[in-house]
N, C-alpha and C positions, 0 to 999 in steps of 0.2 A: 495324457496321451500321445498328441499328436508331437508337441514339442518332445516329449521321449523317443516316442520313434525317430524323429528327425537327428537325435543326435544319437543313438544306436547306429545308423548309417555312415555317421560321420567317421567313425571308426575306421570301418571298411571302407572308403575314400576319403582319404585326405585331399587337402585343396591342391589343385594343379598350381606352376610358378604361375599363367598366366592368371591366375584366377583371384592370388596373391597381390599382383600387380595393380590390382583393380579398388586394392585396400587403400592406398599408397594415400595419402592426401596432394592435392594435385597442387602446380605451382600456381596454377590460373581458378582461381574458384569456380571461372565456370565449364572449367572440364570436370568439376564433377558430377555431371549430370549425365554426359557419356559413361562415364565408369560405372554409374549407379544403373544405365541401361544392360551394360554388358554383364554387370553382375545379377543382374534380375532375369537376367535370359538363361542364366546357368541354376537358378533356384526353380523349385516346383513348384505348383500350385499350392501344394499342403503348404511348403514354406513360405510363401507369398501370404499368404490367408494367418498362417501363426504369427508370422511378422507383426503384422498390422492391429493382430490381437492384445500385443502389449505380453508383459507381464504384470506381478501383480504392484511391483515398483521401478517398470523400466522397461526395455526394449529385447527380446529373446536373441542369445547368439544362435548360430550356425556352425560348429565347428569341421562342417563336412566340407565349407568354403571359406575356413579361415574365418570368420564372421564374431567377434568377441560377444559378449551381452553388453550392452551400456545400462548404466545403472541411475536413476532417477532416486532425487531425494527432497521432502516438505522442506519450505522454507517458511519459518515462523520465527522472529527476532533470531536469526541464525539459519542453521541447518541440522536439521535431523541425521544423526551419522547412521543410527539405529537403524533407520529405512536399508542400507546397505548391508546392514549385519554389523556394521563396523559395533563394539563394545565403547571406545574410549569416547569422553564424556565430548562435547562440542560448544565454544564459546556462547552466550546466552548474551545478544547483542540488544542495545534497545529495539523496541517496536519502529515501524516504519513512518508509524505517526511522529513518532517525539523525533525521526530523522529530517521529517520535511522541517519540525519546530526547529529545526537550525536554519534553516535558511541558508545551508553552504553547501552548494554542491559538492565543497572539494570533502565536506566530510561523510558526504554521499559514497561518494567514491574510493577511501579510504575503506569504507566499513564494505562496500561492496567487495572489492580486492580482497579484504581478511576472509570475508564468507569465501570466496571462491577459491582461495588457498588451503580451506578445510576439505569443501570440495574434494581437490587434487588430492588431496591427502589420502582420504579417503576413499579413491577410485569413484568418486560422484560425477557423472560427465553432466546432467543435467541437473540444474538448481529451480524445480519447482516455485518460483516465484522471480521477479517482486509483484506483489499484489498493487495494483494500481487502481481498481476502479475508485469513485469519488466519493469520499466524505457529503452523502445526501442529506441525513437526518443523523440528529446526535443518539437516536436508540438502534443504530445499528452493528451488531456487535460482531461485525469485524472491522470497524472504522481503525483498529487500531495497527491493522495490513494495509491498511492504504497508504496515502501522502496528502490526505487534506482536501479539501472543498476546492481550490482553486485548480482550474485543466493549465493556467502558465506554469507554478509553481510548481503541480505536481509532476510538468511535464520536466523541468528541469533539473529534478531530484531525479526520478524514472531515471534519463537518459544516464546521468552521472553513477546514479549504482550499477547499469550494467555496462557503459563501458569500464568501470573497476571490477564487475565481477569476470568480464569477457576478457579483460588482459591476463589473468591466470589460466585461460582455457576452458573454463567452463561455461558452461550456457545456459544463458539467462532465459526463463518460461514465462512471459507476459500473464498475467491473469487478473478476472477472469473477461474474457469478450463473449458479451461486453453486457450493461446494466445491471450487473450483481452489487448493486448495493443496500441491498438488506437481504439478512438472514432468515424475514420472516415467508416461512412455507418455500422456499429458494427453490424447488422444484416445480411447484406448482403456480407458479404465479407468471403471469406475463405483463411485461414491462410496455408499458405504452410510453415508446418516447420520440420528439418530431425532429423531422429533418435535419432542422434547423439546431436544435438544442443539443442532437446526435455529434453533429460539427464543430458546434461550437464548445460543448463543456466535455463530454464524456468519450470522443473519441482523438482530440489532440495529445493525451500521455501516452498511450496506446502506438500512435503515429511516431512519437518521440524518442519509444523503446524500439520498434521498429529501423527507424535510422540509426539509431546508435549501434545497430549491427545485432538485438538480440535472436537466438535461432529458435526460439519457438514462444508459440502461444497457446494457451488452454482455454479452450471454452467455457462461457458462465453455463450455470444448473437454469436457469430462469429460461422463460422466453421470451423472444423480442419481436414485438408488434406481431405476433400472432404464429411464430415459428420458435420451435424450443434451438436457442444458436445452433447445436451441434449437428441441427437436421434442413438445416436454412442455407442453401445456394446463395441466398440473395446476402446474406452474413457473412458467412465465410469465404466465397468465392467472390462475388462482386465488389463486398464491401475492404474485406480482411485482406485478399488477395490482390482487386484489381484495386481497387481507390487507394489504400492504403501502402500497396506496393510490396507486401511481405510473400518472402519465397522461402520461407523454413518450412519446420514441422510444426502441424496443426493437431494436438489431442484434444480429447473429450473432457471434460470434468471430470471425477471418478464417479461413476455411474449415473451419467450427467448426461446417456441418449438414450433412447427410444427404439426408435422404431430405424431397421438395418438398411432398407432399402433407402431412406433420406437421407440415411446417415453416410453413406457411400457415395452418395450426387453429390453432396453438398460441398465437399474440397476437403473433409478432415482426413488425418491419413493415420492415426492410430484410434481405436476405441477402445478406452479404457476404463475399467484395468481388465486383465484378460476376456476382452472381446464383450461387454457388457452387454453388448446390444446384437453385435454379428454371432454369437455364441450360435442361437437355436435356429440362424439359418446359414450355418456353415455348408452343409451337401448343396444349396442352389449356388452358396457365393464361391466356389472352390472353381478358380480359372477365370471371375469374372473379370474385365478390363479394368472397373473401377479399382475393384483388390488390386489389381496389377502397377496403376497409378498412385494410388493410395505406399505401396512398397516402395515404388522406386521414388517417394518424394523423403517417407524414410531413408533409405540408404543413404539417397542424396545427400541427405541435411549431415548426416553421420560421416561421409568420407567426407565434406568439406570442412567438419570442424577437426579431421583426425583424433575421431572416435575410433577410427579401425587401423589405424596405420600403423602404430604402437605404442608401447605401453606407458596409458593414462597416467598412471596412479605415481604421485609423486613422495616417497614418505619423507623429504627433506622439509616439505611446506608444513609440516605439523610440529615443528623444532621451535618455530621463533610465537609461541603462547604468547607470551607476556606482550609481547608490541601487539598483537590483537587487543588483547585485554586493554592497554592503554589507548584506543581507538576507541572501543567501544567507551570506555570512562569520555573520552573527549566529544564525543556523540552526547552523550547525556549533559554534559558540564554546559555544553552549548545549546542542547535542544529542551533541556527543564524552563516551564514560564514562570516566572515570577508575576503575579495575576494582580495583589494588592498587598501594599506594605505601608501600615500608617506610621513607622519609622522603629519598630520592634526589630529588623533586620536590617543587617545582620548581627545573629546574635555568638556572646560569647557566654559559652556553657559551664563556665565555671563560678558564675556570679548567682547560678541558680542552683539549688537546694532541696527546692520538694518539685521535680517535674514529673506529671503525670500523663503518661504517654496512653493512648486507647484507638479506636477504630480499627476496623476487622482486614487490613489490607499491615497494620503493625508487625507482627510477627512472622507475616508471609515471607520466607526465605527466597522463594521462587514469584519474583517480581514479574513477570509474565500472565500471559493471556491465558485464558482457561482450554479447552479444545485439545484435540492432537494436534501434532506438526509444529512445535514449540522445542526450541533446543535446550535440551536439559540444563546444561553450563555446569558450572565446577566453581567450587570457593564462594557459595551463597552465604547471603548474611543477610538478616533481616533489617527493615529499619530502626526497629527498637534495641538491636544487639549493637548495629552499627552507632548509636546517639549513646548505649548505655555505656561504651569501654570509652566514649570522652567525657566522662564524668566520672567522680567517687560512687559507687556503687549504693550505697543510700541514698544517693540524690538523685535518683529516679525511679520511677516504678511505673511495672502496665497495671493497668486497670480496664478490663472489659466492660462492666458497665459500672460506670464511678457513681455515688452518690453526691449530691447539691453539697454536701460538707467536701469531702473531697474535690471536687469542682473549685471549690470557692478559697479552699488551704493551698491549692498550689500555685507556686512563684513564674511558673509556665506550663501551658497543655500545648502538647504534639499529637495532634491528629490526622492520621494515615485509613482514611478511609476509603472501599473500594467495593467493589462485588466481588461475591463467592467464587473462590478459586475455580470449582467444578462442582455437578448439580445444575439444577435449575438457576436459571439467571445471570451465570455467568457469561463472561465475553469471548466469544469463542466459539459458541454451542452454535445447535441447528436452530438457535430460535432468536430476537431480537431483545434487549433485554430492556428493564424500567429508564425512565427518564430521572427518578429520584432516587439516591442514593441507599441501600440499605441502612448507611449510621446517619440517614436525614434529623432522626429526632436529636438521636447522642450528640451529632453536633451544635444544633440548635438549643442544647445544656447547654453545651458549655461555653458558648460564645455570650448566651445569657449569664452565665454563673459566673463566666470570667473573663475579663477582658485583654487578657494575654494567652490567647488561644491565637495558634497558628495551626490551618487547614491545609494539610498539603494531598487532593484526592491523587489516589493510584489507580488512574482508570485510562481507558482508549477511546475517552471523547468527552465532550461536554455532557456535565448535569445538572439539574435544580440546584441551585445557589441562595435559598430562602433567605439562607443565614448570611450570607455574604455581606453583610453592612457590619455584623457583630464581629465578625474574624478581624484579630489584629492583622493578619497577613495571611494572601491564599497563594500556593507554589502549584503547578499543574505539574506533577511527577512523572505523569504516565507509565507507560508497562518499561521499564529500565535494563532488565534483565541482569547478572551477578554486578554489574557496576555502578546499579542504579540506588543502592542505597547509602552507599560512601558518597558517589555523586552529589546526594540531596543533601548530606551532613556536609559536605563544604560547601553547597550554595548559599545554605543557611547559616553558617557560621561566617559565610566570605571568603574563604577561600578561593573559591570560584564567582565571578560575577554573574549573575544570572544575564543570560542573553537571547535567547533563546523566545520565540514571537508564535501566538498562535498558527497554526495552518487552518484554523475553521471558524465560525464564529459561536458563542457561545450566547446560547437564546437565554432570556429568565425564565419561559415557560414553553413547553414542546408543542401548545397551540399556535404558537407565533411562528412553526417554522412550517417550509413549503411543506412539507410530507405530511403533516399532519389530519390522521384519519386514513392513513395508507393501510392500516390494517382493519379496519372500522366496517369496510362497507360487504356486498353481499357476493358469490361465485357468480360469475357471468355463463348462467346455464344456454343462452344460445351458442356456447363451444362448448358442446360437451369431447372428452377424452375419443379418439380414436375406439375402437373395441380393442384391439389390441395388446395397445398401452392399458388402457383400464386392468385388462386381466393381468397383463404381469406389474403394474403397481398396486393392484385390489389390496386393501390394507391399509395401505399407507398416506394414500391420498387423502386431504381432508375434506373435503367436499363432493360428496356424496349424495345422491340423491335419496327420499325413506325407501325406496324397494331395494338399495344398493346394487344397481343395475347401469347406472352411468354417472361418472365421474366429471366435472366442471375445473378448468380455470380460474384464477382468480385474476381480476386486471388490477395492476396498480399505475395507474396516469401521472404520467412527469408534467402536472400541470403547469408546475411553475415556468416549465421552458427556458429559456437561456437565464432567468432569474433566477441561478441558483447559487448557495450560499449568501455572501455580502452581499451582491448584487438584490436580492428579494428583500434584505431587511431597510436597505436603503429604500428601495422604490415602495414601500408600503411602508415607511415613515414608520416600524416598530422598532422600539427599543431595543437595545440588549446589553447582557452583564460587559461579555468583553467582547470587543469586535476584531476580526479576523486583521492578522498581521500584532496585533499587540503584544507586548510586553515590558514590563520593566525592567529598570537596572538598580545598581546599586550607587552609578552616577548618573550623571544629565549630561544629555547633547542637544545640540543646536544643526538644525539642516536649511540653507539657504542657499544664496546666489547662483541660482536655476541658470543655465547656459546650454542653448541646441547648436549644434553646429553651422544650421541651417534654419533660414525662416520657412522653407517649400520642401517638402518629404514627395519623391514620385517611386513606380517603381522600381524603374533605373537606380535613384539616388537614396539610397539609408540615410538617415542621420545619428549624429549619439546626444545624448543628453546627459549632462553634469549638475554635480549639485558639490558643494562643501560641506563637510560634516566637521564639528569642532566637539571636542568632549568640554563641558564649560565644569564638569564636577572633580574630586578630589581623588576619584581612583580610576586606574585602566578599564576599559572594556570597551565592547564591543554594541554597535550600531546597524542596523540591516535599514537602509535607506531603501522607498519602494517606489514605481512608480508606477501610477496609473492613467488610464489612457479617456478622455471623457468625446464624446461625435456631437458638438454643440449643434448640428440640427442632423437630420436623417430619415431617410426614406418609411423605416421601420423606426420598432421599435428595441430601443437599445440599452444596456443598464448605464447606470448613471456613470460607475467607472469600473476598470478594470483593467488588473493587474495585467502589466506588461515590461517590467523589469525589479531586480533589484539587486543589491552587493551588501552583503555584511563589510562593516571596515572595525576595524580594533585601532584602539588609540589610545594613550596615554594621557594623565591629565592636561587639560591646557592641548594638546595634540590637537592640529586638521588637516585633513586632507580631502582630495576633492576624487566623488566617484564617478564612472562613467559607465554610462549603459546604450547599448547599441537600440537603436529603433528602424524596422521598415515598414511598409506597407504593408505588412499583413499584420501588423500590432493594430491595424487601423480598420481594418478590414470584418465583416460579417458573411455569416454564409446565404446567399443567395435559392432559395426554395425556385425560382423561376428558371436559374438558369443552372442548379445545381453545381454553384463555384464560389469559390470567395469572389468578394466586392468589396473593392474600398472607394466609396465616393468623393467625388471632388468637396473641395469644402476646409472649415478650421475646425480644430481639434484642439480642445484644451490641454495640459500635460501638466498633474499633480503628481506633488511630491511631498513623501511623508513618513513616518513611522506606523503607521495603520491605516487601513481602510476609512479611518473616520478621524484622521490628524493630518491635515494638511500642509506644512508648512511654505510650500513655496508653491510657483507655478507659471505655467509660460501657455504661448500658443504656439502651432506650425499647421502648414497651410498644406493641403496635398491636392495634387493636380496630375 
């Protein structure tokens, strides 16, 4: 009703020329703040309050002042145009985890630009993405939305995506800040993350997105070290705005805030949706200086981005759909990871007359995560249907639960296991999923009964693979969207040579994970919810006392500290099924002849590290050269190796190229909790180059002083 009243008054009071000039995108970005301040002065307290409460999916407009509404849309492997009331279908892109598996920032930039074009065509100013929390453990049901376990890889892919997206004028929204590495009761957990691990592991991707110019940040649902992130001045103002230097728009996660007094003091600008926490306090908040601050920053961001300047929508951007589909397919071809191959691949399908297809993802046309927010796509086709089109009709059959006789009789078995598309256990819901696949028993029967079984998990992360030794081949397919199945066919048949590398570690047992037991503790009864929060959330909170008078948070300690991902498995000397950075090809490569431009590195004098790569096989393909750094002697405990450079190189058979990667002092540094700053200690560092975290093919050393 508040917004409706504002609209009615608008008809009576059209904007003045002076007010209209304040909406123009300034030549100098720093002038946007001055224009916002003048525009804010022309708004009523009611309008300012309405502005910072947002709509269900955007920012309200005020015709009285000539301010148009601003639209948001969810991002899940593409953009959900329906969020802005657009009925047209959008391209179903591969998930972010597959994008990270390309290890190719150029592909990430192209995907970002393509998604931005679809936003521009549909009048969507803010894309609610990319997701950029880290893959802390394999059971996280939103790992598909993130870019892997390593902060350096994630940072390079995130910044490329943001550059591509915002080149179209669409704003990126980095999410979720910070600590949302799990969907386990995500609104009711307190993530305990130490200062050093926060800075070395979890903040770098956000810093990279901010440095790339991202215009918005969405806060997370969880608490960080005792405070809900949207209500924490320490997190929003001191850390995000102060230390990381973010100057754009900060919004809460949807229904991710609780206490209005703390929200307005934290540094947040938008309480989404529709003023979830601010709503009950409307009377007290009208005219509050903090509401004015929030409204001013919303206006400043939108003015600087040009969202009020002219018609944002550009229908011409919708025309080149074929080019966007081609980008999505290229991402699939470069991101699908070949994990095992006993020589069965690539296949010539015409040689097989009894192909058995099974697995609960084999007939899914929608190769995307579950839950809301995924782009619906068009021209969708299942793995079974795309393979069936390549052989005679009577040569391939889908069987949901094949018998031992059917398994033995097949001359080829193709399995496409996954998690439920919707409902309990799906990836993308509000609970973490299991480590074991629902089809594990089926896979075990097939690999035992037929040595020609190819398994292609359609998942957003690692799973238990007790059957791995018996499989003829394993291909990590991820969620490929509308081009996922055709690209997978090309990889299986050799039309595309796989070049994807794992952006996370695949452990054999979840018990080996640094996060094992994260969901097995007890609620912290020494930290009850504030009474007002308990009253609002009662009935939803999982940890309530028997009298139902108090509710408690659940602590999740990030006990591994800086030893996240491959750092943990190496430090603990734990076996892995497949290491970080691993991926096979249909050709072979040799990496060697490492050279460093200088044997000494200083703060003022970075170096370059180069290595020669040769395709020693018989087909063209791509290799990812990975540079890791080891501190030979440190005053604090450090991981044995940390990724600090990579480059993907495409080579013809017999061809050699030299790849060059920059290295500066920050690549040698750790976060010093005494000085609260980065510190690189003088000494010797070993440079390790290979094609996975556990395959070093050449090394050198450098001195830092």
